[in-house]
C-alpha positions as CSV (number, residue, x, y, z in Angstrom):
1,M,25.9,-48.5,-38.2
2,M,24.6,-44.4,-36.9
3,K,25.1,-41.6,-39.3
4,N,27.3,-38.5,-38.0
5,I,24.7,-35.7,-36.7
6,S,26.0,-32.4,-37.4
7,L,26.6,-30.1,-34.7
8,S,24.1,-27.5,-36.0
9,C,21.5,-30.2,-36.3
10,L,21.6,-30.4,-32.0
11,M,21.0,-27.2,-31.8
12,P,17.7,-26.7,-31.8
13,F,17.3,-29.6,-29.5
14,V,19.7,-27.9,-27.2
15,V,18.0,-24.6,-27.2
16,V,14.8,-26.8,-26.3
17,L,16.9,-28.6,-23.6
18,V,18.1,-24.8,-21.8
19,M,15.0,-23.3,-22.2
20,S,13.0,-26.8,-20.4
21,L,15.5,-26.3,-17.4
22,S,15.2,-22.5,-17.2
23,T,11.7,-22.9,-16.7
24,T,11.9,-25.8,-14.3
25,Y,14.2,-23.3,-12.4
26,A,11.5,-20.4,-12.6
27,Q,8.9,-22.6,-11.3
28,D,10.5,-23.9,-8.3
29,A,11.0,-20.5,-7.6
30,D,6.7,-19.9,-8.0
31,S,6.2,-20.8,-4.5
32,L,7.6,-17.4,-3.6
33,E,6.5,-15.1,-6.0
34,G,3.0,-13.3,-5.8
35,T,1.9,-10.9,-2.5
36,W,2.7,-11.8,0.9
37,N,1.0,-9.8,4.1
38,M,3.8,-9.2,6.1
39,T,3.5,-9.1,10.0
40,V,7.2,-8.3,11.7
41,S,6.8,-8.5,15.9
42,Y,9.0,-5.4,16.7
43,E,9.1,-4.3,20.5
44,G,5.7,-5.8,21.9
45,K,3.6,-4.3,18.5
46,E,2.8,-6.4,15.4
47,L,3.8,-4.1,12.8
48,P,1.9,-4.9,9.4
49,S,3.5,-4.7,6.5
50,W,4.1,-6.1,2.6
51,L,5.9,-8.1,0.4
52,E,5.8,-8.6,-3.4
53,I,8.2,-11.2,-5.4
54,S,8.3,-11.3,-8.7
55,H,10.7,-13.1,-11.5
56,S,12.8,-11.3,-13.9
57,G,14.1,-12.8,-16.8
58,R,14.2,-17.0,-16.1
59,N,16.5,-16.9,-13.0
60,T,16.4,-13.9,-10.7
61,L,13.8,-12.7,-8.4
62,I,13.0,-9.1,-7.7
63,G,10.6,-7.6,-5.8
64,R,8.8,-4.5,-3.5
65,F,8.5,-4.3,-0.3
66,T,6.8,-1.6,2.0
67,Y,7.5,-1.2,5.9
68,A,5.1,-0.1,8.9
69,M,6.3,3.3,7.6
70,G,7.2,5.1,4.1
71,S,6.4,4.1,0.8
72,A,7.1,0.9,-1.4
73,R,10.8,0.0,-1.9
74,P,12.5,-1.8,-4.5
75,I,14.1,-5.1,-4.0
76,A,16.9,-5.6,-6.6
77,E,17.2,-9.3,-5.7
78,V,15.6,-11.9,-3.9
79,Q,18.7,-14.5,-3.2
80,Q,17.8,-18.3,-2.8
81,F,20.2,-20.3,-1.1
82,D,18.7,-24.2,-1.2
83,D,15.3,-23.2,1.3
84,V,16.0,-19.9,2.6
85,F,15.9,-16.6,0.9
86,Y,16.8,-13.6,1.5
87,F,16.9,-10.0,0.6
88,S,18.3,-6.2,1.9
89,I,16.9,-2.6,1.4
90,P,18.6,0.6,2.0
91,P,16.8,2.7,5.2
92,Q,14.3,4.9,3.7
93,W,12.7,6.8,7.0
94,E,14.0,4.2,9.3
95,E,17.0,5.8,11.7
96,G,20.3,4.6,11.3
97,A,22.6,4.1,8.0
98,S,22.5,0.1,7.7
99,D,20.7,-1.4,5.4
100,M,17.6,-3.9,6.6
101,E,18.2,-7.4,5.7
102,F,15.3,-10.1,5.3
103,R,15.9,-14.1,5.7
104,G,12.9,-16.4,5.1
105,K,11.7,-19.5,4.5
106,K,8.4,-21.2,3.5
107,E,6.5,-23.0,6.2
108,G,3.3,-24.5,5.4
109,E,1.1,-22.0,3.2
110,G,3.1,-19.1,4.7
111,L,6.7,-17.5,5.0
112,K,8.7,-16.7,8.4
113,G,11.7,-15.4,9.1
114,T,13.8,-12.7,10.8
115,M,14.4,-9.1,10.0
116,I,17.6,-7.1,11.0
117,Y,16.7,-4.2,11.8
118,T,19.0,-0.8,10.9
119,D,19.9,-0.7,14.4
120,G,21.5,-4.2,14.2
121,K,18.7,-5.9,16.4
122,S,16.7,-9.0,15.0
123,Y,13.0,-9.4,14.9
124,D,10.9,-12.4,13.9
125,W,8.1,-12.0,11.1
126,T,5.6,-14.2,9.8
127,A,3.6,-13.6,6.5
128,T,0.4,-15.3,4.6
129,R,-0.3,-14.4,0.9
130,A,-2.6,-11.7,-0.2
131,P,-6.0,-12.8,-0.1
132,I,-7.5,-12.0,-3.7
133,L,-10.7,-9.4,-3.4
134,V,-13.7,-9.9,-5.4
135,V,-14.9,-7.0,-7.5
136,N,-18.6,-6.8,-8.2
137,D,-19.1,-5.2,-11.6
138,N,-22.6,-4.4,-10.8
139,P,-22.4,-2.6,-7.3
140,K,-25.7,-1.4,-5.5
141,W,-25.0,1.2,-3.0
142,G,-26.3,1.7,-0.1
143,K,-27.6,5.2,1.7
144,A,-24.9,8.1,1.7
145,Q,-24.1,9.3,5.6
146,K,-21.9,11.7,7.3
147,L,-18.5,10.6,8.8
148,F,-18.6,13.9,9.8
149,N,-21.3,15.9,11.2
150,G,-20.0,19.3,11.1
151,K,-20.1,19.5,14.9
152,D,-18.4,16.7,16.8
153,L,-15.8,13.5,17.0
154,A,-19.4,11.3,16.8
155,G,-18.5,8.4,14.9
156,W,-14.6,8.7,15.4
157,N,-11.9,6.9,17.8
158,P,-9.9,10.3,18.5
159,E,-6.5,9.0,20.3
160,K,-5.3,10.5,23.4
161,E,-3.9,13.9,23.2
162,N,-5.9,14.8,20.0
163,Q,-5.9,17.7,18.0
164,W,-8.0,17.6,16.1
165,T,-10.8,20.6,16.5
166,I,-14.3,21.8,15.3
167,T,-14.8,25.0,14.5
168,G,-17.3,26.6,12.4
169,G,-18.3,23.5,10.7
170,I,-14.6,22.7,9.9
171,L,-12.7,19.6,11.5
172,T,-9.1,21.0,11.7
173,S,-6.0,19.6,13.2
174,A,-4.0,22.7,13.3
175,K,-0.6,20.8,13.9
176,A,1.2,17.4,13.8
177,G,-0.7,14.9,16.4
178,V,-2.8,11.7,16.1
179,N,-4.6,10.1,13.2
180,L,-8.4,10.4,13.5
181,V,-9.9,6.9,12.8
182,T,-14.1,6.3,12.2
183,K,-15.6,3.7,14.5
184,E,-17.3,2.3,11.6
185,K,-15.8,-0.1,9.4
186,F,-16.7,-0.6,5.2
187,T,-16.2,-2.8,2.5
188,D,-16.8,-1.2,-0.3
189,F,-17.6,2.4,-0.7
190,K,-17.9,5.6,-2.4
191,L,-15.8,8.6,-0.6
192,Q,-16.3,12.1,-1.0
193,A,-14.0,14.5,0.9
194,E,-13.7,18.8,0.8
195,F,-10.6,19.8,2.4
196,R,-7.5,22.1,2.5
197,Y,-3.9,22.6,3.9
198,P,-1.8,25.4,4.6
199,E,1.8,26.0,2.5
200,G,3.7,22.7,2.3
201,S,1.5,20.5,4.5
202,N,1.0,16.7,4.0
203,S,-1.7,14.5,5.0
204,G,-3.8,11.4,3.5
205,L,-7.1,9.4,3.8
206,Y,-6.6,5.6,4.6
207,L,-9.0,3.5,2.7
208,R,-10.2,0.7,5.4
209,G,-7.2,1.7,7.1
210,R,-4.9,0.0,4.8
211,Y,-4.4,2.4,1.4
212,E,-3.4,5.8,1.4
213,V,-4.7,8.4,-0.6
214,Q,-2.0,11.1,-0.3
215,I,-2.7,14.6,0.3
216,A,-0.2,17.3,0.1
217,D,0.6,20.7,-1.3
218,N,2.3,19.6,-4.7
219,K,0.3,22.3,-6.9
220,G,2.2,22.8,-10.0
221,A,4.7,19.3,-9.9
222,E,4.6,16.4,-11.8
223,A,2.8,13.5,-10.2
224,S,3.9,10.7,-8.6
225,S,2.9,8.1,-6.3
226,I,4.2,9.9,-3.3
227,L,2.3,13.3,-4.2
228,F,-1.1,15.0,-3.7
229,G,-3.6,11.8,-5.6
230,G,-1.0,9.0,-5.3
231,V,-1.9,5.4,-3.5
232,Y,1.0,6.5,-1.6
233,G,3.9,5.1,-3.1
234,L,1.8,2.1,-5.5
235,L,-0.2,4.1,-8.1
236,T,0.5,7.2,-9.6
237,P,-2.2,9.8,-10.8
238,N,-2.0,10.4,-14.5
239,Q,-1.9,14.2,-13.9
240,M,-1.3,16.8,-11.2
241,V,-4.4,18.2,-10.3
242,A,-3.8,19.7,-6.9
243,K,-5.0,23.3,-6.2
244,G,-2.5,25.9,-4.4
245,A,-2.4,26.1,-0.7
246,G,-5.4,27.7,1.3
247,E,-8.0,26.4,-1.3
248,W,-10.8,23.9,-0.7
249,Q,-10.2,21.3,-3.0
250,T,-12.4,17.6,-3.7
251,Y,-11.9,13.7,-3.9
252,A,-14.4,10.9,-4.6
253,I,-12.9,8.1,-4.1
254,T,-14.6,4.4,-5.4
255,L,-13.1,1.3,-4.2
256,I,-14.0,-1.7,-4.8
257,G,-12.1,-4.6,-3.4
258,R,-8.9,-3.7,-4.9
259,K,-10.1,-1.6,-7.5
260,V,-10.0,2.1,-7.3
261,T,-11.3,5.3,-8.8
262,I,-10.0,8.4,-7.7
263,V,-11.4,11.9,-9.1
264,A,-10.0,15.0,-7.4
265,N,-11.2,18.5,-8.5
266,G,-13.3,17.4,-10.9
267,K,-10.8,15.3,-12.9
268,T,-10.2,11.5,-13.1
269,I,-6.7,10.5,-12.2
270,I,-6.6,7.4,-11.3
271,S,-9.2,5.2,-13.1
272,E,-10.0,1.5,-12.5
273,Q,-6.4,0.6,-10.9
274,N,-6.1,-2.5,-8.6
275,I,-4.0,-1.2,-5.2
276,P,-1.5,-4.3,-4.9
277,G,-1.2,-3.9,-1.2
278,M,-1.0,-2.0,2.0
279,T,0.6,1.5,1.8
280,G,3.2,2.7,4.7
281,G,1.0,3.2,8.1
282,A,-1.7,0.7,7.4
283,L,-3.6,-0.2,10.8
284,D,-3.2,-4.0,9.8
285,N,-3.0,-6.3,7.3
286,D,-6.4,-8.3,6.9
287,E,-7.5,-7.4,4.0
288,A,-9.8,-9.4,3.6
289,A,-11.8,-7.8,6.7
290,P,-13.8,-4.4,6.3
291,G,-11.8,-1.5,7.6
292,P,-12.3,1.8,8.7
293,I,-11.8,5.5,7.4
294,M,-8.5,7.1,8.8
295,I,-7.3,10.9,8.4
296,Q,-3.4,11.0,8.9
297,G,-3.1,13.6,11.2
298,D,0.2,13.2,12.3
299,H,2.1,14.8,9.6
300,G,1.0,18.3,9.0
301,P,-1.9,20.5,9.6
302,V,-5.2,20.1,7.3
303,E,-9.0,20.8,7.3
304,F,-12.0,19.1,6.6
305,R,-15.7,20.6,5.7
306,K,-17.1,17.7,4.1
307,L,-16.4,13.6,4.8
308,E,-19.4,11.4,3.6
309,I,-19.4,7.6,2.7
310,M,-21.6,5.7,0.0
311,P,-21.1,1.9,1.4
312,I,-22.0,-0.9,-0.6
313,A,-25.8,-2.3,-0.3
314,N,-25.5,-6.0,1.9
């Protein structure tokens, strides 16, 4: 004859069962979790973007998204309906007031889907998992080389309607115009820069053409990922060390794999932090490949008197 079993005796087993079911659900969602390098096909252009999906609690997926411009913005929830997922984000720098809406699904090892832009038009996108970038803990550095020779734009690819000039050994962008990109591409390196800007200006240095270190007139402001010294929208400096407009300032940046250290005006403000993904304005999303150094020239005026790089030795 079976004895009566009290509810209190069953409770531990019920809790374990519920936890097991919840864990299974979370694991089912794991196929979407991680960082994804997304390419949006937009009116004949391939726009590199970035998507991160992670779990919050047991049953909810959240994330971050960086479009071809602007900073990483939060995704409140990534919803799943069978094999399709969906999320939306409000506009940032895009024209219009409508949310950007994304629908997608797994296809093989990647993702594919559609984006409804703020103008209501639909565009296709694909995504691949972001690669793991190996970190060399004992790098041997090669010979330092000047990216800017103080005379001309040798070694750079100026675009049409170039506004960059050289006067008295100083590289100057006196107004918003085109970006400036090195012809040579790099993997791991140490980069030194000396620069200044007028009041209220905004520029940046793109590492491998993918990760922007912000240059901006932010003296006295609270440190932020979108202000001076930040990896735009992703990594926040530990303090604000910007000098005043019109003063010469320095960056010493070391990038190994995704690990970046930034010394600004003699103070370490970011130390061996991993850059999660591309920032807005990236040239491409092929993170495993070497990339150039790019100076942002489409925002505000900026001057450089030194740009020197020490690549890792092969």
